[in-house]
GUSEDREN-161731 format. One record per residue: residue in one letter; x, y, z of N, C-alpha, C in turn. Coordinates in pm, 1 decimal. Each point is the difference from the previous one (the first is absolute). Example, Ala and Ser with C-alpha at 12.3 -4.5 7.8 and 13.67 -1.06 7.14 Angstrom:
BEGIN
+---------+----------+----------+----------+----------+----------+----------+----------+----------+----------+
! residuo !      nc1 !      nc2 !      nc3 !     cac1 !     cac2 !     cac3 !      cc1 !      cc2 !      cc3 !
+---------+----------+----------+----------+----------+----------+----------+----------+----------+----------+
!       A !   1319.0 !   -569.0 !    780.0 !    -89.0 !    119.0 !      0.0 !     90.0 !    120.0 !      0.0 !
!       S !    -35.0 !    105.0 !    -72.0 !     82.0 !    119.0 !      6.0 !    -77.0 !    109.0 !     73.0 !
+---------+----------+----------+----------+----------+----------+----------+----------+----------+----------+
//
This chain:
BEGIN
+---------+----------+----------+----------+----------+----------+----------+----------+----------+----------+
! residuo !      nc1 !      nc2 !      nc3 !     cac1 !     cac2 !     cac3 !      cc1 !      cc2 !      cc3 !
+---------+----------+----------+----------+----------+----------+----------+----------+----------+----------+
!       X !     68.9 !   1188.0 !  -1045.5 !    -67.7 !    -78.6 !    102.1 !   -144.1 !     49.4 !      9.0 !
!       X !    -95.9 !    -91.3 !    -12.1 !   -140.9 !     37.0 !      3.8 !    -47.6 !     29.4 !    141.4 !
!       X !   -120.5 !     54.6 !     11.0 !    -53.2 !     38.2 !    130.8 !    -16.6 !   -120.9 !     90.8 !
!       X !    -35.9 !   -113.5 !    -58.6 !    -19.9 !   -120.2 !     82.0 !    132.5 !    -46.1 !     61.0 !
!       X !    105.3 !      0.5 !    -81.1 !    130.8 !    -40.5 !     50.7 !     50.2 !     95.5 !    107.7 !
!       X !    -25.8 !    130.3 !    -19.4 !     39.9 !     96.6 !    102.4 !    -77.5 !    -23.2 !    129.0 !
!       X !   -129.6 !    -32.1 !    -13.9 !    -82.4 !    -25.2 !    117.9 !     52.3 !   -121.7 !     77.0 !
!       X !     29.0 !   -108.0 !    -71.4 !     50.6 !   -121.6 !     64.2 !    137.6 !     25.2 !     60.4 !
!       X !     80.9 !     84.4 !    -64.4 !    131.6 !     32.2 !     55.3 !    -13.9 !     73.2 !    132.6 !
!       X !   -103.4 !     84.6 !     12.0 !    -22.9 !     72.2 !    125.4 !    -68.3 !    -86.5 !    104.6 !
!       X !    -74.7 !   -101.3 !    -44.6 !    -74.9 !    -86.6 !     91.8 !     33.0 !   -146.2 !    -28.8 !
!       X !    119.5 !    -46.7 !     34.7 !     37.7 !   -137.9 !    -33.2 !    -85.3 !   -103.8 !     71.3 !
!       X !    -63.2 !     37.0 !    111.3 !    -83.7 !    -96.3 !     71.6 !   -125.3 !    -35.9 !    -79.0 !
!       X !    -32.6 !     78.9 !   -101.6 !   -117.1 !    -26.7 !    -82.7 !     35.4 !    -72.3 !   -129.3 !
!       X !    121.5 !    -46.6 !    -10.6 !     43.8 !    -67.2 !   -121.1 !    -79.8 !   -127.5 !    -22.1 !
!       X !    -28.7 !    -30.3 !   -126.4 !    -73.8 !   -121.5 !    -33.2 !     87.6 !   -123.8 !      9.2 !
!       X !    127.9 !     18.3 !      4.5 !     91.2 !   -114.5 !      4.0 !      7.0 !    -53.1 !    142.0 !
!       X !    -69.1 !   -112.3 !     23.3 !     -5.4 !    -56.3 !    134.5 !     94.4 !   -118.0 !     17.3 !
!       X !     81.4 !    -30.0 !    -99.8 !     97.4 !   -106.2 !     16.1 !    -21.1 !   -115.9 !    -95.5 !
!       X !   -123.3 !    -40.7 !    -25.8 !    -22.1 !   -113.4 !    -88.3 !    -44.3 !     49.9 !   -136.9 !
!       X !     58.6 !    -58.0 !   -103.5 !    -30.3 !     44.6 !   -135.6 !   -134.0 !    -53.3 !    -48.3 !
!       X !    -49.7 !   -107.5 !     60.4 !   -122.2 !    -63.5 !    -46.6 !   -122.9 !     43.2 !     78.9 !
!       X !      9.3 !    106.4 !     75.8 !   -113.9 !     43.9 !     80.5 !   -111.3 !     50.3 !    -90.6 !
!       X !   -124.7 !    -34.0 !     35.0 !   -112.9 !     42.0 !    -81.5 !    -57.7 !    131.2 !     48.8 !
!       X !     13.0 !     28.7 !    127.2 !    -59.3 !    123.7 !     50.0 !     95.3 !    115.0 !    -26.1 !
!       X !    -58.0 !    117.4 !    -20.7 !     79.3 !    117.7 !    -34.6 !     26.7 !     87.4 !    120.9 !
!       X !    -35.0 !    -46.8 !    116.9 !     20.3 !     78.0 !    121.2 !     66.2 !    -87.2 !    104.8 !
!       X !     58.2 !     63.8 !     96.3 !     65.4 !    -68.8 !    109.5 !   -105.3 !    -32.5 !    105.8 !
!       X !      1.3 !   -121.1 !     51.3 !   -100.4 !    -42.0 !     98.0 !      5.0 !     85.1 !    126.7 !
!       X !    120.2 !     41.3 !     40.4 !     11.8 !     85.6 !    119.2 !    -71.3 !    132.5 !    -21.9 !
!       X !     12.9 !     54.7 !   -121.6 !    -66.6 !    126.2 !    -30.3 !   -150.9 !    -16.7 !      1.9 !
!       X !    -48.9 !   -111.8 !    -54.6 !   -144.5 !    -23.0 !     -0.9 !    -53.2 !    -14.0 !    142.3 !
!       X !     70.2 !    -76.1 !     83.4 !    -43.4 !    -16.3 !    139.2 !     -0.9 !    133.6 !     73.6 !
!       X !    102.2 !     81.2 !    -25.0 !      6.0 !    131.3 !     65.0 !   -112.8 !     90.3 !    -48.8 !
!       X !    -31.3 !     -6.5 !   -129.2 !   -108.2 !     82.1 !    -54.5 !   -134.5 !    -42.4 !     57.9 !
!       X !    -21.3 !   -130.5 !     13.7 !   -125.8 !    -49.9 !     57.0 !    -12.3 !     43.3 !    145.6 !
!       X !    107.7 !    -14.1 !     75.8 !     -3.0 !     42.7 !    140.7 !    -28.1 !    149.7 !     10.7 !
!       X !     61.0 !     77.5 !    -87.8 !    -19.2 !    144.5 !      1.1 !   -146.3 !     34.5 !    -28.4 !
!       X !    -60.7 !    -68.4 !    -98.1 !   -139.5 !     26.0 !    -35.0 !    -93.6 !    -45.1 !    112.0 !
!       X !     28.6 !   -115.6 !     58.8 !    -84.3 !    -50.0 !    109.1 !     13.3 !     85.9 !    125.8 !
!       X !    111.0 !     73.1 !     11.2 !     19.5 !     88.7 !    114.9 !    -78.5 !    129.9 !    -14.5 !
!       X !    -67.3 !     17.3 !   -115.1 !    -84.4 !    116.8 !    -17.2 !     54.1 !    106.1 !    -93.2 !
!       X !    114.4 !    -25.4 !    -61.2 !     55.1 !     98.0 !    -94.1 !    -82.4 !     -2.2 !   -128.9 !
!       X !    -18.0 !    113.9 !    -64.3 !    -74.3 !      2.0 !   -126.8 !     79.8 !    -68.7 !   -111.1 !
!       X !    -72.7 !    -55.5 !    -97.4 !     64.2 !    -72.3 !   -108.9 !     95.0 !     90.6 !    -77.7 !
!       X !    -32.4 !    128.2 !    -13.3 !     89.1 !     91.3 !    -73.0 !    136.1 !     10.0 !     68.2 !
!       X !      0.6 !      0.8 !    131.6 !    126.5 !      6.2 !     73.7 !     78.4 !   -130.4 !    -14.7 !
!       X !    -72.1 !   -112.4 !      1.7 !     65.6 !   -130.6 !    -14.9 !     64.4 !    -10.5 !   -138.0 !
!       X !    -73.1 !     41.0 !   -104.8 !     55.7 !    -10.5 !   -134.8 !    112.2 !    100.3 !    -24.6 !
!       X !      0.7 !    111.8 !     71.8 !    113.5 !     92.1 !    -10.3 !    123.6 !    -60.9 !     64.3 !
!       X !    -19.1 !    -71.7 !    108.8 !    112.9 !    -62.8 !     70.1 !     53.5 !   -119.6 !    -78.1 !
!       X !    -89.7 !    -73.6 !    -66.9 !     37.9 !   -118.7 !    -77.6 !    -50.4 !     16.7 !   -143.5 !
!       X !     69.1 !     78.6 !    -82.2 !    -51.1 !     32.0 !   -133.9 !     -2.2 !   -118.4 !    -96.5 !
!       X !     72.5 !   -106.1 !     27.8 !      1.3 !   -114.3 !    -90.9 !   -117.5 !    -94.2 !     22.9 !
!       X !    -75.5 !     20.5 !    106.9 !   -115.7 !    -83.9 !     29.5 !   -125.9 !     69.9 !    -49.5 !
!       X !    -83.6 !    -73.4 !    -69.6 !   -124.4 !     56.1 !    -50.3 !   -106.8 !     -3.8 !    108.3 !
!       X !    -90.9 !     97.9 !     -4.2 !   -106.9 !      7.5 !     99.9 !    -82.1 !   -128.0 !      2.5 !
!       X !    -34.0 !    -51.1 !   -117.1 !    -84.9 !   -119.3 !     -6.8 !     69.5 !   -119.9 !     64.5 !
!       X !    128.4 !    -13.2 !    -23.0 !     75.3 !   -110.4 !     58.9 !      1.0 !     11.4 !    151.8 !
!       X !     20.0 !    120.8 !     50.1 !      0.4 !     20.7 !    145.3 !   -137.8 !    -30.9 !     57.2 !
!       X !   -105.7 !     46.7 !    -68.0 !   -136.0 !    -24.0 !     50.0 !    -34.1 !   -148.7 !      2.6 !
!       X !     40.4 !    -72.9 !   -103.6 !    -24.1 !   -145.3 !     -0.9 !     71.8 !    -67.0 !    116.6 !
!       X !    122.3 !     41.2 !     21.8 !     78.3 !    -58.1 !    108.7 !    -62.1 !     32.9 !    135.6 !
!       X !    -50.1 !    122.5 !     16.3 !    -65.6 !     40.4 !    124.4 !   -123.6 !    -86.4 !     23.4 !
!       X !    -78.8 !    -22.3 !   -105.3 !   -118.9 !    -84.5 !     14.3 !     37.3 !   -141.6 !     41.8 !
!       X !    107.4 !    -53.9 !    -58.5 !     43.6 !   -134.6 !     38.6 !     43.4 !     -5.2 !    145.6 !
!       X !     70.1 !    102.6 !     45.0 !     44.0 !      4.9 !    139.8 !   -120.8 !     10.7 !     92.0 !
!       X !    -97.8 !     82.6 !    -37.0 !   -118.7 !     16.5 !     83.0 !    -83.0 !   -127.8 !      6.9 !
!       X !     -1.3 !    -77.7 !   -108.1 !    -72.7 !   -127.3 !     -0.9 !     76.9 !   -111.4 !     70.3 !
!       X !    127.2 !     23.4 !     26.0 !     82.1 !   -101.7 !     65.0 !     58.5 !   -101.1 !    -96.2 !
!       X !     -1.7 !     30.0 !   -129.2 !     55.9 !    -91.5 !    -99.2 !    152.7 !      7.3 !      4.2 !
!       X !     63.2 !   -111.0 !    -30.0 !    145.9 !     -4.8 !     -3.7 !     44.5 !    -19.9 !   -143.9 !
!       X !    125.4 !     34.1 !    -27.4 !     54.2 !    -21.3 !   -134.0 !      4.8 !   -148.8 !    -28.8 !
!       X !    -40.1 !    -35.2 !   -120.4 !      0.6 !   -140.5 !    -38.8 !    133.7 !    -33.5 !    -63.4 !
!       X !     50.8 !   -116.6 !     34.3 !    125.0 !    -45.5 !    -58.2 !    -29.6 !    -57.4 !   -137.0 !
!       X !     73.6 !     43.3 !    -98.7 !    -20.0 !    -52.3 !   -134.6 !     67.7 !   -134.6 !    -13.4 !
!       X !    -50.4 !    -80.7 !    -90.2 !     60.4 !   -129.1 !    -26.5 !    -81.6 !   -113.7 !     58.0 !
!       X !     46.5 !   -122.1 !    -20.8 !    -75.1 !   -116.3 !     48.5 !      5.4 !    -11.1 !    151.4 !
!       X !    -98.0 !    -69.9 !     55.2 !     -3.2 !    -22.8 !    143.7 !    114.6 !    -93.6 !     38.3 !
!       X !     53.4 !     11.7 !    120.9 !    107.1 !    -89.4 !     43.2 !    -49.3 !   -144.5 !      7.9 !
!       X !     89.9 !    -93.7 !    -28.2 !    -38.2 !   -141.0 !      6.2 !    -20.5 !    -45.8 !    143.4 !
!       X !     83.2 !     48.8 !     90.3 !    -11.5 !    -37.4 !    141.0 !    -39.2 !    122.1 !     81.2 !
!       X !    -93.5 !    -18.8 !     89.9 !    -40.7 !    108.8 !     88.3 !    -13.2 !    -54.2 !    141.0 !
!       X !     26.8 !     85.3 !     95.5 !    -24.3 !    -35.2 !    139.6 !     96.4 !   -102.7 !     55.2 !
!       X !    -55.8 !   -103.9 !     62.3 !     80.8 !    -99.6 !     71.0 !     92.2 !    -80.7 !    -91.2 !
!       X !    -44.0 !    -48.0 !   -118.0 !     94.6 !    -73.4 !    -85.5 !    122.7 !     82.7 !    -37.0 !
!       X !    -20.4 !    128.1 !    -25.3 !    113.1 !     86.5 !    -32.7 !     94.1 !     12.5 !    119.3 !
!       X !    -56.6 !     16.6 !    118.6 !     82.2 !     14.0 !    120.0 !     78.1 !   -127.9 !     27.9 !
!       X !    -62.8 !   -116.7 !    -22.7 !     70.4 !   -127.4 !     18.5 !    117.1 !    -11.6 !    -96.9 !
!       X !    -19.5 !     42.9 !   -123.9 !    107.3 !     -4.1 !    -98.8 !    114.8 !     92.4 !     40.7 !
!       X !    -32.0 !    118.3 !     48.6 !    102.8 !     94.1 !     46.0 !     78.0 !    -59.9 !    115.8 !
!       X !    -70.4 !    -60.7 !     95.0 !     65.7 !    -62.6 !    115.0 !     93.3 !   -111.5 !    -45.6 !
!       X !    -45.6 !    -82.4 !    -95.4 !     81.1 !   -110.7 !    -49.7 !    125.4 !     52.9 !    -70.7 !
!       X !    -15.8 !    103.5 !    -82.5 !    114.5 !     56.8 !    -71.5 !    101.8 !     56.6 !     98.5 !
!       X !    -47.9 !     71.1 !    102.1 !     91.6 !     55.4 !    100.1 !     71.4 !   -110.2 !     77.0 !
!       X !    -71.0 !   -109.2 !     30.0 !     62.6 !   -112.8 !     69.4 !    108.5 !    -62.8 !    -86.8 !
!       X !    -27.2 !    -16.0 !   -129.4 !     99.2 !    -57.8 !    -90.7 !    122.4 !     91.7 !    -12.0 !
!       X !    -23.6 !    129.8 !     -5.1 !    111.5 !     94.0 !    -10.5 !     85.0 !     -1.0 !    126.1 !
!       X !    -64.2 !    -11.2 !    115.5 !     76.9 !     -1.1 !    124.9 !     84.4 !   -126.4 !     12.1 !
!       X !    -42.3 !   -108.5 !    -65.8 !     77.7 !   -124.4 !      1.8 !    107.9 !     -0.4 !   -108.0 !
!       X !     -2.8 !     98.6 !    -86.5 !    100.2 !      8.6 !   -105.4 !    -39.7 !    -72.5 !   -126.9 !
!       X !   -122.4 !    -46.9 !     -8.1 !    -48.4 !    -69.5 !   -118.9 !    -50.1 !    102.2 !   -101.2 !
!       X !     33.7 !    -20.4 !   -126.4 !    -50.3 !     90.9 !   -102.4 !   -140.4 !    -41.9 !    -40.1 !
!       X !    -80.4 !     98.0 !    -25.5 !   -139.5 !    -28.3 !    -37.8 !    -20.9 !     39.1 !   -143.4 !
+---------+----------+----------+----------+----------+----------+----------+----------+----------+----------+
//
Protein backbone atom coordinates (compact mmCIF):
# COMPACT_ATOMS: atom_id res chain seq x y z
CA UNK A 1 0.00 0.00 0.00
CA UNK A 2 1.51 3.33 -1.06
CA UNK A 3 1.76 6.43 1.12
CA UNK A 4 -1.17 8.07 -0.65
CA UNK A 5 -3.46 5.12 -0.01
CA UNK A 6 -2.40 5.02 3.64
CA UNK A 7 -3.09 8.75 3.93
CA UNK A 8 -6.58 8.40 2.43
CA UNK A 9 -7.24 5.40 4.68
CA UNK A 10 -6.46 7.58 7.71
CA UNK A 11 -8.41 10.56 6.34
CA UNK A 12 -11.46 9.22 4.46
CA UNK A 13 -13.10 12.66 4.51
CA UNK A 14 -10.42 13.80 2.04
CA UNK A 15 -11.18 11.07 -0.46
CA UNK A 16 -11.50 12.18 -4.08
CA UNK A 17 -14.45 9.88 -4.59
CA UNK A 18 -17.44 12.18 -4.17
CA UNK A 19 -20.05 9.82 -5.59
CA UNK A 20 -20.21 10.65 -9.29
CA UNK A 21 -17.83 8.97 -11.70
CA UNK A 22 -18.04 11.78 -14.27
CA UNK A 23 -16.98 14.61 -11.96
CA UNK A 24 -14.39 16.93 -13.48
CA UNK A 25 -13.12 18.52 -10.30
CA UNK A 26 -10.58 16.65 -8.21
CA UNK A 27 -11.72 18.08 -4.90
CA UNK A 28 -14.86 18.01 -2.84
CA UNK A 29 -16.85 21.25 -2.93
CA UNK A 30 -17.42 21.12 0.84
CA UNK A 31 -13.66 20.97 1.39
CA UNK A 32 -13.08 23.92 -0.93
CA UNK A 33 -15.75 26.01 0.82
CA UNK A 34 -14.26 25.15 4.21
CA UNK A 35 -10.75 26.03 3.01
CA UNK A 36 -11.94 29.39 1.66
CA UNK A 37 -13.77 30.19 4.90
CA UNK A 38 -10.68 29.22 6.89
CA UNK A 39 -8.45 31.49 4.77
CA UNK A 40 -10.92 34.39 4.90
CA UNK A 41 -11.06 33.99 8.69
CA UNK A 42 -7.38 34.96 8.81
CA UNK A 43 -5.63 31.60 8.88
CA UNK A 44 -2.34 31.46 6.95
CA UNK A 45 -2.34 29.61 3.63
CA UNK A 46 0.21 27.10 4.97
CA UNK A 47 -2.23 26.07 7.70
CA UNK A 48 -5.10 25.81 5.21
CA UNK A 49 -3.09 23.60 2.85
CA UNK A 50 -1.98 21.39 5.75
CA UNK A 51 -5.62 20.90 6.72
CA UNK A 52 -6.70 20.26 3.10
CA UNK A 53 -3.68 18.68 1.37
CA UNK A 54 -5.58 17.76 -1.80
CA UNK A 55 -6.35 21.41 -2.59
CA UNK A 56 -3.69 23.45 -4.32
CA UNK A 57 -2.81 26.93 -3.05
CA UNK A 58 -3.52 28.52 -6.43
CA UNK A 59 -6.97 26.93 -6.62
CA UNK A 60 -7.83 28.17 -3.13
CA UNK A 61 -6.56 31.68 -3.94
CA UNK A 62 -8.62 31.85 -7.14
CA UNK A 63 -11.69 30.74 -5.25
CA UNK A 64 -11.04 33.33 -2.51
CA UNK A 65 -10.78 36.08 -5.14
CA UNK A 66 -14.08 34.98 -6.68
CA UNK A 67 -15.77 35.02 -3.27
CA UNK A 68 -14.35 38.47 -2.50
CA UNK A 69 -15.60 39.80 -5.85
CA UNK A 70 -19.03 38.32 -5.22
CA UNK A 71 -18.91 36.03 -8.25
CA UNK A 72 -21.02 32.88 -8.20
CA UNK A 73 -20.32 29.49 -9.75
CA UNK A 74 -21.53 29.35 -13.32
CA UNK A 75 -23.74 26.50 -14.38
CA UNK A 76 -22.31 24.64 -17.33
CA UNK A 77 -24.44 23.81 -20.32
CA UNK A 78 -27.04 25.65 -22.37
CA UNK A 79 -29.32 28.27 -20.89
CA UNK A 80 -32.80 27.05 -19.88
CA UNK A 81 -35.52 27.47 -22.50
CA UNK A 82 -38.02 28.83 -19.99
CA UNK A 83 -37.17 31.28 -17.25
CA UNK A 84 -39.21 33.15 -14.69
CA UNK A 85 -42.98 33.38 -15.10
CA UNK A 86 -43.43 31.02 -18.10
CA UNK A 87 -41.61 28.30 -16.19
CA UNK A 88 -43.73 28.88 -13.10
CA UNK A 89 -46.94 28.74 -15.18
CA UNK A 90 -45.83 25.42 -16.66
CA UNK A 91 -45.08 24.03 -13.18
CA UNK A 92 -48.50 25.16 -11.95
CA UNK A 93 -50.22 23.55 -14.95
CA UNK A 94 -48.34 20.25 -14.48
CA UNK A 95 -49.23 20.15 -10.78
CA UNK A 96 -52.88 20.88 -11.59
CA UNK A 97 -52.94 18.04 -14.14
CA UNK A 98 -51.34 15.66 -11.66
CA UNK A 99 -53.83 16.55 -8.94
CA UNK A 100 -56.67 15.74 -11.37
CA UNK A 101 -55.08 12.39 -12.18
CA UNK A 102 -54.23 13.29 -15.78
CA UNK A 103 -50.89 12.09 -17.10
CA UNK A 104 -48.66 14.71 -18.61
